C-alpha positions in Angstrom: 83.0 -39.3 58.5 83.5 -35.8 57.6 82.5 -36.8 54.0 79.6 -38.4 55.3 78.7 -35.5 57.1 79.7 -32.8 54.9 76.5 -34.7 52.3 74.3 -34.4 55.2 74.9 -30.8 56.2 75.5 -29.9 52.5 72.3 -29.8 51.5 70.8 -28.3 54.3 72.9 -25.1 54.0 71.4 -24.9 50.3 68.3 -24.9 51.6 68.7 -22.9 54.1 70.2 -20.3 51.2 67.4 -20.4 49.2 64.8 -19.8 52.1 67.1 -16.6 53.3 66.7 -15.7 49.4 62.7 -16.0 49.4 62.6 -14.5 53.1 64.2 -11.2 51.8 62.3 -11.6 48.6 58.9 -11.3 50.9 60.2 -8.7 53.0 60.6 -6.4 49.9 56.9 -7.4 49.1 56.1 -6.3 52.4 57.4 -3.1 52.7 56.1 -2.3 49.1 52.8 -3.4 50.5 53.4 -1.0 53.5 54.2 1.8 51.4 51.1 1.4 49.2 48.8 0.9 52.1 50.1 4.3 54.4 49.6 6.3 50.7 46.0 4.7 50.3 45.8 5.8 53.9 47.0 9.3 53.3 44.8 9.5 49.8 41.4 8.3 52.0 42.4 11.1 54.6 43.1 14.0 52.6 41.2 13.4 49.9 38.4 11.3 49.7 36.8 11.6 53.2 36.5 15.4 52.9 34.8 14.9 49.5 32.4 12.5 51.2 32.1 14.8 54.1 31.2 18.0 51.8 28.6 15.5 49.9 26.7 14.5 53.1 26.5 17.8 53.8 25.1 18.7 50.4 22.4 15.6 50.7 21.8 17.4 54.5 20.8 20.8 52.5 18.9 19.2 49.8 17.0 17.8 52.3 16.4 20.5 54.5 15.6 22.5 51.0 12.8 19.6 50.1 11.2 20.0 53.8 11.2 23.6 53.2 9.3 22.9 50.0 6.8 20.5 51.5 5.8 22.8 54.0 5.5 25.8 51.5 3.2 23.4 49.2 1.1 22.3 52.6 0.8 26.0 53.2 -0.1 27.0 49.5 -2.9 24.6 49.6 -4.2 25.7 52.8 -4.7 29.0 51.5 -5.8 28.0 48.1 -8.6 25.5 49.3 
């Protein structure tokens, strides 16, 4: 009877051991992904976002300059004609 129980339980323990190994592997991968996500977030916050802000400010400056040039052109056309 005991041997029969061991024959039934032994494969269950083996599967549980394999599952534990796989779970450990998954935990390591999740930790790696978390570290990469943190690094990516820091890069976005400290490097990319400020550059995008500068680009936007430059674009706004250009738009303002074009508006001024359009106004100057309008005034010159009025004066010339």
